[in-house]
N, C-alpha and C positions, 0 to 999 in steps of 0.2 A: 504494500500500500504506500502510495506517495502522498505526502502531505507537507504543507508549509508550516513550519514551527514558528515562523515570524508572524504570529497572529496578534492582532490587537486584543489584549486580554480584557480590555474594558468593554468590548462588544459582547453581545450575547453568544454563548457557546452551547451547542447541543451536547447531549450526554456522550455521544460517540467521540467527538473531538476532545472532550475532557478526559475520556479514558485514554486516548492516545497521548495527550499531554502528560498524563500521570506516568506514562512509561518513559517519556523522554525529557521531562522538565524537572530538574532538581529543585528542592526547596531552596528559597533564598537563604543567604548566609545567616547562621545563628537563629534559625526558625525551625519549627516543626509544623506539619499540616494538621489542621483540626478536622474531625469528622464533619461531613456535610450536615447542616442543620444545627451545628453548635451555636448557641446564642452568644451575642457579643457582650459577654460580661467581663468585668475587670477594667483595668486601665485601657481606654481606647487607643492610647499611643502604642500599646503593645501588640496591635494587630496590623497586619498588612492585608489590604483588600486587592486581590488580583482578578477581579471580574466575578460575575455571578457564580456562586458555588465554590469559589476559591478563596479560602481565608487561612492565613497563617498566623500563628502566635509567635511573637518574638520570644525566644527562649533565652532568658538571661541565665537562669540556674540550670546547669547541665548535669551536675552530680552532687551528691551529699556523701561526705566521708565521716565516719564515726571512729573514735578511738577511746579506749578505756584508760583510766589513769594508771600510773606505774605502781610498782610494788610499794605498798603503804606500810608505815612503821608498825602499826598494831593490827595488821590484818589477821584474820582467821575466821573460818566458819565455826566460831566458838561462842557458846552462850556464856556470858559473864555475869555473875551475880555477886555483888560486893557491897558491903556496908561499912563505911569508914567515916572518921571524924577528923578533920584537919582545920587549922586556922588559916591555911593558905589554899585558896581554890585551885591554884595551878598544880599543887601536889596531888590533890584528889583527882583532878582531871588527867594527870599524867599516869595514874596507876590503873586506870581502867580503859577499856576501848572507847575512846572519845570519838565524836562524830566528825572531827576536823583535823585529823592527824596529818603529818607530813610524809613525804616519800622516804624510803630507806636509801642508803648509799647505792644499792642496786637499782632502785627506782629512778634515782637521778641519772645514773648511767643510761638506763633505758630511755629516758627523756632525751638525752643527747643523741642517742642512736636513732630515735624517732625523727628528730629534727633533720638529721642528715638524709634519712630515707625520704621524707616528704619533699625536701628541697630538690633532690635528684630525680625522684620518680613521679612526683605529682606537682609540677610547677604551676598547674592551673589553679590551685587553691589560693585564694586571696582574701578570705575572711575566716576568722577563728572565733567560735563561740564556746565558752567554757561554763561549767557548773560553778557555783559559788564556793565549792569546797577547795581548801588549800591544795590538796593532793592533785586536783585537776589543773589549777593554776600553775603549779610546779611542772606538770607534765608538758604543757604546751608552751611555756615561757621560752625554753631554748629555741624552739622553732620560730617563734615570733622574733626573738633577738637575731637569729640567723637571717631572716628575711630583711630586717631593718639594716643589718650590717651590709647586706648585698644590695641595698637600695631598692628593694621590692616593697611596693605599697601593700600594706596588710591591715585589715580592720580587726581589732582585738576587742572582744566584747564578753561581758559576763551576763548570762541570762538565767533568771531564776527558774525558767521552764525546764532547765537541765538538772535541777536539784535531784538528789537521789530520792528513792521511794519514801514518801512521807507516811511511814507506818506508825501504828499506834504504840508499838513497842520500842520506838526509837526516840532518843533525845535529839534536840535540834540546837545547832550552834547559831550564835548571832550572825547576822549578815554583815560582811565586811563594810566598813564605812568608806565613803569616797576618799577621805584622807588616807586610809590604810591602803586602798587599791592604787592610788596615785603614787604613794611612796614605794609600793611593791614594783610597779611597772608604769612609768610616766605616760606611756602612749596608750595604755588601756583606756578604752572609752568609758569613763566613769559616769558620764551623763546619759549613756544609752538606757532606754526604757525597755525592760524585759517584755518579751512577746507573750509571756504566760507566767502566772504566779501560782504556786501550790495553795490550795484553798482550805486545807484541813487534813485530817488523817485520811489516808487513801486505802480502800480495799482494792481488790484485783481490777474490778471494772473501772474504778475512778483513776487508777494508775494508767490504764490503757487510755482513758479519755483525756487525761492531762497530756500524755505524750503525743496523742493524735492532734490535739488542739495546738500544741506547740509547733509540731511539724507543719500543720496547715498554715499557721500564721507565718512561719519562717519562709515557706515556699511562696506564699502569696506576696509577702513583702518584698522578697528578692526578685520575683518575676515583675513586680510593678516598679522596680527601681532600675531606670535605664543605665545607671552606673553600677548596678549590682554585680556580685562576683559570679564567675562561671562555675566555681566550685567552692563549697563551704565545708569547713572541718568543725565537728562538734565533739567536745571532750566531756565525758560524763562517767557515771558509774555503770557497773556491769548490767544490773537489771534494766536500766534505761535503754542500754544498747540492744539487749535482747528484745525488748518490747518495741522499740522503734524499728528494728529490723523486720519484725513481724508486720508492723503497720505499713511500712514501705512496700513489702511484698504482698500486702493484702491478704495475709493468712493468719487466722486465729485458731490455733489447735484446740480441740475439745478439752484436752488435758493440758492445763496451763503449765504443768511441770515437764512437759515434753522437751527433750533435749535437742530441739531443732537448731538452737544457737548456743554454742559454748563460748564463753568470753574470758580468755586469759588476760593477764596484765599487759597493757600497751598493745593489745591486739587491734588491728586496723581493718576497717570495713569500708567498702566503696559501693555506692549505688548509682548506676548510670541511668539517666532519664531517657527512655526509649519512645515514649508517647506522651503527648501533652494534652491536658485538659485544664480549664480554669478551676481553681480551688473553690470548693463549696463548704461554707461554714454555716450551720443552722443556728443562728443566734437566738431563735425563738424556742428551741428545744434544748434543755440543759439536763445534766445529770443531777442527782440529789445534792451533790456537793456544789454544783454551780458551773461546771465546765460545759461550754457549748458543744453539742454533738457534731462529730465529723464522721461521715460515712467512709469506711475503709475495709470492712470485712468482705468475705465471699469473693475474693479476687479483685475487688475494687480498691485501688490505692488512691493516694492523695495527689492531686495535680497531674494525673496521667498514670503511666506505668514505669516501674523501676526494675532494673536488672542488677543483681549483685555480682560484681566483678572481682571483688576482693573479700574473702570471708575468713575472718580471724587470722589475718596475715601477721606472722611473727618471724619470718625468715630473716628480717633485718636485725634481729636482736641477738647479741652474743650469748645471752642467757637462754635463748630458746623460749618455748612456751612454759609459763609458770603462773601460779596463783589463779588456777582455773576456777571459773564460776559457772554454774548451770542453774536453771530455774528450779528452785526448791523452797521449802518452808514458806509457802505463800498463804497469807491470811485470806480465806475464802470470802468472809463477810465481816462487817462491823455493825454494831448497833447504831441507830441514828445518833445517839448521844455521843458515841465514840467518834464517829465519822465527822460530825460537825464541830467537835471541840477543836479549836485552833491549837496546835502544839505550842508549848511554851518555848520560846527561843532563849532559854535561860543560860545555856552552856556557853562559855567563852569560845570565840573562834580562835584559829591559830595565831592571828595577829595580836589578839587580846593577850594570849598566853605569853607571847614573846615580850610584849610591852610590860606585862606584870612581872615577869622574871627579871627584866632589865631594871625595873624600879627596885625590886627586892634585893638584887645583888649589890646595888649602890647604897641602899638605905639600911640594910641589916648590919649591925655593928656588934651584937652580942649573941648569947645563946637564945634559941627560940623559946618563947613562952606561950603556953596554950592560953587562948583568950576565949571570950564567949562566942566568938564567931565560929559557927559550926556548920558543916555541910554533911548531911547524911543522905545517902541515896542508894537506891537499888536499881541497877541498870541491867536490862536484858536486851542484847543486841545480836543480830547476825549481820556482820559487816560486809558490804560490797564496795 
């Protein structure tokens, strides 16, 4: 069949011509075709109109990368029950598995190796989002510093939506202040507003809902940003990674403890976007805790379809795979009173501990004397 491909695309095209064009006409650069009949939702500047029946969505975000934090100082799938009394909160905090511990020496080495791997193998990453936990900040900081040293523009942001599972059996550390964040890394965007915030204690369904809502907001905001990154790196805890991987794949196993995704320390995951659809967030329908519902199950993913190209990649680590986490010990349900009770952010974060220790080391001049200041606690945690 002979046909002229130099057709005025603004003119009416019959279905047969469109079929032939589909065989010979590539998508415009940085775009993916939308199915016919897709409504023009979202930012109108993100769409290219190439004649009747031909609509392309400008695809800013092409891939999402996930990485777990490195080996942490007090890690262990161990239940800790301890009751102690100290006059110095930092002593109590340091003797049990706290929610905001730092990386081990091995973990810091892993973070350096991650930085080298990302710089050489994934140069398209130009945005880094991290959980508020210190171990996650420590994990991605060497990569951000390497980018800045090489003159590469990188957005470095902390997002509460990446916080670890807000379970009823977990204590919560205070959120780092803007001052603490800027002192830790001056180029971290401390004015950035999180896309999602944990709303209370989360059971299994609420944890799914929070991760789905965060991903939907992330994909939508980056698609609508003409200067947005081609690829974004998210650093968080193991359970978040397993759940976000399921959400991006559109698969929700009947048994939530199915070992479909195992998550070692500093393991790397990459999801490439193969098909694009506008993100849909149903603000009118919410979970009992208050997260807007986002459709993602039964093979339907958020913002189109995603293919996993790197699954628990650890080959770049000299330590190999270690500190493996798999879905387990999952609270099936919580009573309404438990779920809606906002967790107390009473525990000091890592920056608080460092500042307190620094003050104590300069102020203490004699033997320690027990005072009326007492902290008594019982903590039961499974750390990820």
